[in-house]
N, C-alpha and C positions, 0 to 999 in steps of 0.2 A: 688571593686572586681567584675569581670565579671561573669555573670551567664551563664550557659550552659542550653539550652532548649533541652530536648530530645523529639523526635517525631518519630513515625513510618512511617510518610508520607514524601516522598521526596519533598522538596520545592526547586524549581530552578527558575532561571531567565526566564522570558517570552521573547521570541524573539520579541514580539511586544512592549516591554517596559512597559506594563501595570502591572497588578497584577501578582505575581508569580504563576506558575502552581503547583498544589499540586496533587501528584500521590496518587491514592487510593489503589494501590497495591504494592508500593515500598518495603514494608517489605517482600514481597514474591520474588522480583526480585533478591535481594542480589548480585548485580553486573552483572547480566545476560545481554547478548546482543542479537541482532536480530539473530545471528548465533545459539544461544541456542534454538530458536524456530524451528530450522531445517526446514526452508522453502524449499519446493520442488523447483527444478530448474524451471526457467521461461520457459514458452512455448510462443514463439513469432511467430506471423504470419505476413503476408504482407497485405497491403491494397487491393491488387488485388485478394487475395484468396477469395473463395466463403464463404458465411455465413455458409453453411452446414459444411464446414471443421472446422470452429470455434466451432460449436456445437458438432460435433463428437469428436474433440480433447479435448474439455473441459469435456465432459461427460466420456470419457475413463479414464481421470486422476482425475476426481472429482474436477476440478478447477472452481472457480466462476468468475475469471478475467483472461483475456489473454492480453498480451502486443502486440502492433502493431508496427513493425519497418519497416524502409525503406528497400526495397529489395536489394539495392546496397550499401548504406552507413551503414546500420544496426542502423541508428539513431532512437531513440525512438520517435514515432509520437503520440501515444495515447494508448487507451485500449478499450477492449470490456468487458462489464459486462454481463455475461451470463443470469442472471435473466431479465435484461433490454432488451437484445436481444430477449429472448423468448417472452416477452410482445409485442415487435415490430412485431415479426412474427405472434403472435396470433391476433394482431390488423390489420394485412395486410399491415403494413407500409413498410415492406421489405419481400423479398422472399428468400428461401434457395440458389438460384442461383445468387443472387445479390452479388457484391463485398463487402467485410468487410468495405471498406471506406464509404459505404452508411449508416452504423449503428454505426461506432466507435465514441468514444469521443476523440477529439483531444486535446493535450496539447497546451496551449497558450505559445508561445516562447517569444513574445515581451512584455516587460514591466512587466513581472512576474518572481519573484524569487522563485524557488522551494527548498524545504528542501531536502537535500541529505540524504537518508537512506542507510546505508551500513551494512554489516554483523557485524561491530564493534559498531554500534549505540546502546547505552544503552536502555533498555526497557522502562525506564522512558521517554526518548525522543520520542520513538515510541508511547507510550500511549498519550503523549502530542500532537503529530501529529494527532493521531486518534480523539482526543477531539477538534481539530481545533486550537491548539496553533500556528501552523505555517501557517495557511491559513485564518487568520482574523476571526476565530470563526466558520468556516464551517467545520463540522465534516466529517471525511474521513472513508471509510470502508476498504480501502486497501492501501498498500504502495509498490511502485516499489523499490526493493532492487538492488542497483547498486554498482559498484566499486567506489572508492573515486573520480575518474575523470569523472564519469558518462558516461563512454564509453561502458560498458557492462551491460546488464540486467542480474542479477544473480538469481533473484527470485521475488516472490510476497508474502508479509506478510499481513494477514488480521486481522481485529479486532477479529474475532473468534479464530485465531491462538493464539493471546495474551491471550484471555480469557481461552482457554484450557491449556495453559502453567501455568497460575495462579492456575487453579483447581488442577493441578498435584503437585504443590509445597506446602508443609505444611507451615502454618503461623508461 
């Protein structure tokens, strides 16, 4: 006779083929997806825009990360982390008039497979992404939310967005 094991933690296959990822908050997700986090619309800038525009735009909207897209094709090129950018400014590595391209983190296109995060992605998968399950163990602070075909940047979900969602949901 088969036994059923009940657990409040989601156990799912790891994309790396190693040990399964165990969600610490799955009992609070109850089928919720990234859309339930209600991530704000993405604010995408161009690599040629000045750093001062990135700072002003982020502070006006209380964003910690901005996506950088090609001005013609709208292809996702990378991102700016506002705390990192502020540290670079404070250290004199960049100036407010410099183009964003001087300070942005670029996505590696060749030889790297990215985890697609959409509005329909279950929160267990988003948590696994943040914990490094899709990036060889490297923890992530944010996820770029796109459509299924990765043609449009819809928003940015952060680790703190997920933590706030969990705090609002009763156990």
